[in-house]
C-alpha positions in Angstrom: 46.9 24.9 -31.0 50.4 26.4 -31.3 53.0 24.4 -29.6 56.8 23.9 -30.0 57.8 22.0 -33.1 58.2 18.3 -32.7 61.3 16.5 -33.8 60.7 12.9 -34.9 63.0 10.0 -35.7 64.7 7.9 -33.1 68.3 7.5 -32.0 70.9 9.5 -33.9 68.2 10.8 -36.3 66.4 12.5 -33.4 69.7 14.0 -32.2 70.4 15.3 -35.7 67.0 16.9 -35.8 67.5 18.7 -32.5 71.0 19.9 -33.4 69.7 21.1 -36.8 66.8 23.0 -35.3 69.2 24.8 -32.9 71.5 25.6 -35.8 69.1 26.8 -38.4 66.3 28.4 -36.2 63.0 29.4 -37.6 64.5 31.3 -40.5 66.2 28.2 -41.9 62.9 26.3 -41.8 61.0 29.1 -43.5 63.7 29.3 -46.2 63.5 25.6 -46.9 59.7 25.7 -47.1 59.7 28.7 -49.5 62.7 27.7 -51.5 62.8 26.1 -54.8 64.0 22.6 -53.9 65.3 21.3 -57.2 67.1 18.1 -58.1 65.9 14.6 -58.6 62.7 16.0 -60.2 61.6 17.8 -57.0 60.3 21.4 -57.4 58.2 23.7 -55.3 56.2 26.5 -56.9 57.2 27.7 -60.4 60.4 26.8 -62.1 63.3 29.0 -61.3 65.5 30.6 -64.0 69.0 29.5 -64.6 70.2 32.7 -63.1 68.4 32.2 -59.9 70.3 31.7 -56.7 70.9 28.2 -55.3 67.8 26.7 -53.7 67.4 27.1 -49.9 67.8 23.8 -48.1 68.2 22.6 -44.6 71.4 20.9 -43.7 70.4 18.3 -41.1 73.8 16.5 -41.0 72.9 13.6 -43.3 75.7 11.4 -44.6 77.1 12.8 -47.8 76.6 10.9 -51.1 78.4 11.3 -54.3 76.6 12.2 -57.5 77.8 9.0 -59.1 75.7 6.1 -57.7 73.7 8.5 -55.5 70.2 8.0 -54.2 67.4 10.0 -55.8 64.4 11.0 -53.8 61.2 11.4 -55.8 57.9 12.7 -54.2 55.2 13.1 -56.8 52.6 14.7 -54.6 53.9 17.1 -51.9 50.7 19.0 -51.0 47.5 17.5 -49.6 44.4 19.7 -49.6 41.9 18.1 -47.2 39.2 20.7 -48.0 36.7 21.7 -45.2 36.5 19.4 -42.2 34.8 19.5 -38.8 37.3 19.7 -36.0 37.6 16.7 -33.6 39.0 13.9 -35.7 42.6 14.1 -37.0 43.3 14.6 -40.7 45.6 11.8 -41.8 47.4 11.5 -45.1 50.2 9.4 -46.5 53.0 11.1 -48.5 55.4 8.9 -50.4 59.1 9.2 -51.2 60.5 6.7 -53.8 64.2 6.1 -54.3 64.9 6.3 -58.0 68.6 6.3 -57.5 71.4 3.7 -57.6 72.3 3.9 -53.8 70.3 3.5 -50.6 68.2 6.5 -49.7 68.4 7.5 -46.0 65.5 9.4 -44.5 66.6 11.3 -41.4 64.9 13.8 -39.2 61.2 14.6 -39.8 60.3 18.0 -38.5 56.7 19.3 -38.3 55.8 23.0 -38.3 53.8 22.8 -35.1 53.0 20.4 -32.3 49.5 19.8 -33.7 51.1 17.8 -36.6 52.8 14.5 -36.3 54.7 12.5 -39.1 56.6 9.2 -39.2 58.2 7.3 -42.1 57.6 3.6 -42.6 61.2 3.2 -43.7 64.3 5.2 -42.9 66.6 3.1 -45.2 65.1 2.9 -48.7 66.7 0.6 -51.2 66.8 1.6 -54.9 63.3 1.2 -56.4 61.6 1.1 -53.0 59.2 3.6 -51.4 58.9 5.0 -47.9 55.5 6.2 -46.8 55.3 9.3 -44.5 52.2 9.2 -42.5 51.1 12.7 -41.5 48.5 13.5 -38.9 47.0 16.9 -38.0 45.1 17.3 -34.7 42.0 19.4 -35.6 40.6 19.8 -32.1 42.1 23.2 -31.4 42.5 24.6 -35.0 40.0 26.9 -36.6 39.8 28.5 -40.1 42.2 28.2 -43.0 45.1 26.1 -41.9 48.5 25.1 -43.4 51.0 22.8 -41.8 54.3 21.5 -43.2 56.5 18.4 -42.7 60.2 18.8 -43.6 62.0 15.5 -44.3 65.8 15.2 -44.4 67.4 12.8 -46.9 70.9 11.9 -48.0 70.0 12.8 -51.7 72.7 15.4 -52.5 70.2 17.2 -54.8 67.3 17.1 -52.4 68.7 17.2 -48.8 65.2 18.3 -47.5 61.7 17.8 -48.9 58.7 19.8 -47.7 55.2 18.2 -47.6 52.2 20.4 -46.9 48.7 19.8 -45.3 46.3 22.6 -46.1 42.5 23.1 -45.7 39.7 24.8 -43.7 38.9 23.5 -40.2 35.5 24.3 -38.7 34.7 23.5 -35.1 31.4 21.6 -34.3 29.9 24.8 -32.9 30.2 28.0 -34.9 29.8 31.7 -33.9 28.9 33.9 -36.9 30.6 36.4 -36.9 33.5 35.0 -34.8 34.7 38.6 -34.1 32.7 41.6 -33.0 34.3 44.9 -34.2 32.6 48.0 -32.8 35.0 50.2 -34.7 35.3 53.8 -33.5 32.4 54.8 -31.2 31.7 58.2 -29.6 32.1 58.2 -25.9 28.7 57.8 -24.1 27.2 55.8 -26.9 25.5 52.4 -26.3 25.5 50.1 -29.2 24.8 46.4 -29.7 25.9 43.6 -32.1 24.4 40.2 -32.6 26.2 36.8 -33.2 24.5 33.6 -34.2 25.6 30.4 -32.4 24.9 27.3 -34.4 25.9 23.6 -34.3 27.6 22.3 -37.5 26.8 18.7 -36.6 23.2 17.5 -36.5 22.2 17.3 -32.8 18.6 17.6 -31.6 19.7 17.9 -28.0 22.2 20.7 -28.7 21.9 23.5 -26.1 23.7 26.8 -25.4 24.2 26.7 -21.7 25.7 30.0 -20.5 27.7 33.1 -21.5 30.4 35.0 -19.7 32.9 37.9 -20.2 35.4 39.9 -18.2 35.0 43.5 -19.2 32.3 45.1 -17.0 31.6 47.7 -19.7 30.5 45.0 -22.2 27.3 43.1 -21.6 26.6 39.7 -23.2 23.2 38.0 -23.3 21.6 34.9 -24.9 18.2 34.5 -26.5 16.6 31.7 -28.6 17.0 31.8 -32.4 13.9 33.2 -34.1 14.1 30.9 -37.0 13.4 27.8 -34.9 16.8 26.2 -35.6 19.1 24.9 -32.8 21.4 27.4 -31.2 21.1 30.9 -29.8 21.5 34.6 -30.6 24.2 36.2 -28.6 23.8 40.0 -28.1 27.0 41.9 -27.2 26.4 45.4 -26.0 29.0 48.2 -25.6 27.8 50.2 -22.6 27.9 54.0 -22.2 30.3 53.5 -19.3 33.2 52.3 -21.5 36.1 54.8 -21.0 37.8 56.5 -24.0 40.5 54.5 -25.7 40.9 51.1 -27.2 39.1 48.1 -25.6 38.9 44.4 -26.1 37.1 41.4 -24.4 36.5 37.7 -24.9 33.0 36.4 -24.7 32.9 32.7 -23.8 29.9 30.6 -24.6 29.4 27.2 -23.0 27.4 24.6 -25.0 26.4 21.0 -24.8 29.1 20.2 -27.3 32.2 22.4 -27.4 32.7 25.9 -26.0 32.9 28.9 -28.4 34.7 32.2 -28.0 33.9 35.5 -29.6 36.5 38.3 -29.6 35.2 41.8 -29.0 37.2 45.0 -29.7 37.0 48.6 -30.8 37.9 52.2 -29.9 35.9 54.7 -27.9 36.5 58.3 -29.0 36.4 61.0 -26.4 36.2 64.8 -26.8 40.0 65.0 -26.6 42.1 64.0 -29.5 45.8 64.1 -30.3 47.2 65.2 -33.7 49.3 63.3 -34.5 48.5 60.2 -32.4 52.2 59.4 -32.1 55.5 61.3 -32.7 58.5 60.1 -34.6 62.0 61.6 -34.2 63.2 59.6 -37.2 66.9 58.8 -37.3 68.9 61.3 -35.3 72.6 61.9 -35.5 74.8 61.3 -32.4 74.8 64.2 -29.9 72.0 66.0 -31.9 68.8 67.3 -30.4 65.4 67.4 -32.1 62.1 69.1 -31.4 58.7 67.9 -32.5 55.2 69.2 -32.0 51.7 67.8 -31.5 48.3 69.3 -30.6 45.6 68.4 -28.1 42.2 69.3 -29.5 38.9 69.4 -27.5 35.9 68.8 -29.7 33.4 68.9 -26.8 31.3 71.8 -25.5 32.9 71.7 -22.1 36.3 73.6 -21.8 39.1 71.2 -20.6 42.0 72.2 -18.5 45.4 70.6 -18.8 46.8 69.9 -15.3 50.3 68.6 -16.2 52.5 66.8 -18.8 55.3 64.3 -18.2 57.7 62.0 -20.1 58.7 58.5 -19.0 62.1 58.9 -20.8 64.8 61.1 -19.2 66.2 61.9 -22.7 62.9 63.4 -23.8 61.2 66.5 -22.3 57.7 67.7 -22.9 55.9 71.0 -22.4 52.3 72.1 -23.2 50.8 75.6 -23.6 47.3 76.7 -24.7 46.6 77.9 -28.2 42.9 78.5 -27.4 42.4 77.9 -23.6 40.1 75.0 -22.9 39.9 74.0 -26.6 43.4 73.5 -28.1 46.9 73.0 -26.8 50.3 72.9 -28.3 52.6 70.1 -27.1 56.4 70.5 -27.5 58.4 67.2 -27.4 62.2 67.7 -27.3 64.8 65.0 -27.7 67.7 66.3 -25.6 71.3 66.4 -27.2 73.7 63.7 -26.1 71.0 61.0 -25.7 72.5 57.5 -25.9 72.7 55.7 -29.2 70.1 53.1 -30.0 66.4 52.7 -30.3 64.3 55.4 -28.6 60.8 54.7 -27.3 58.6 56.3 -24.6 55.3 58.0 -23.8 54.2 61.5 -23.0 51.4 61.5 -20.4 49.0 64.5 -20.4 46.8 65.0 -17.3 43.5 66.8 -17.8 40.4 67.6 -15.7 38.1 65.8 -18.3 36.3 63.1 -16.2 36.4 60.6 -19.0 40.0 61.2 -20.2 42.0 62.0 -17.1 45.2 60.8 -18.8 46.0 60.9 -22.5 49.1 59.1 -23.8 51.2 60.3 -26.7 53.8 57.7 -27.8 57.1 58.7 -29.3 60.0 56.7 -31.0 63.1 57.1 -33.0 66.7 55.9 -33.5 69.7 57.8 -32.2 73.1 57.5 -33.8 74.3 54.2 -35.4 71.7 51.7 -34.4 73.0 48.2 -34.4 69.9 46.3 -33.4 
């Protein structure tokens, strides 16, 4: 479950963590995790060359220590692979930091990459030769699939101001949907097609039952039937109905069971008789005060002739016009970026109105950059 990062460490350590998080933002944390944290025997990934840039670290406001008589933070194992686990119970692991230096090692803020992970050191002041254990816990109740979480620990070691520990593995929930996603792909309008999903408990349970199924999209039908192999669980049949209108679609099928609920994502695209070429228009980078004209086509692949009723733009700086190439079958769309449009990012949509009962409105997106774009 994705929640805001937690900042752990009491008193001034907690205040340091909060201030550091505001100062460095997400980019700083990512840099610290990906960087080559060298010094005191600490490395992450392959060894960097002598010409490499300085390692990325997080300055969390720890008290400075001189190289002479400084603490030295050693962490022999910084990644814990917990393998494949069933969600429910937390994954707990103890990382260790030993002070191999000549001065006290101070452990400051402990920052986790998400709210589902907690970490706490046994000691925040580590004398030379002593070790502090960092107990890390990962809540698996709301996680699914390959998972990686990090714990960043601030220290006063001048060569290792931040150390990153990693928890990684595969979390499987007690009840599994296989496949977890139903992708119908591109389907011709008016086609009815079904896909099947097997619902199974991953924990032995003679009393396991699939109770009910529900979904929101009225053009998608979901039903349950017993498994034919005699095993506990059910077969979920997801049917895309003929009534689904042209365009992209998605839905969430929710299955209630006697253990934990399961969700199956459904998505795809219904192709109508009318198609745009291209499906979006780019003006590229346009000089200040300059106008640009681009073209697109509306093609009717069906047997019934289609009439275009109107065309409009939702951006005052972009005009659109349409005229037939072959009436009822193919149309040319002219999209003009007017001169003197304001500088900056340009985005909008052309709406084409037709008399096709299944594609009353067709959308053609456009985008570009005018002048010196500054973000």
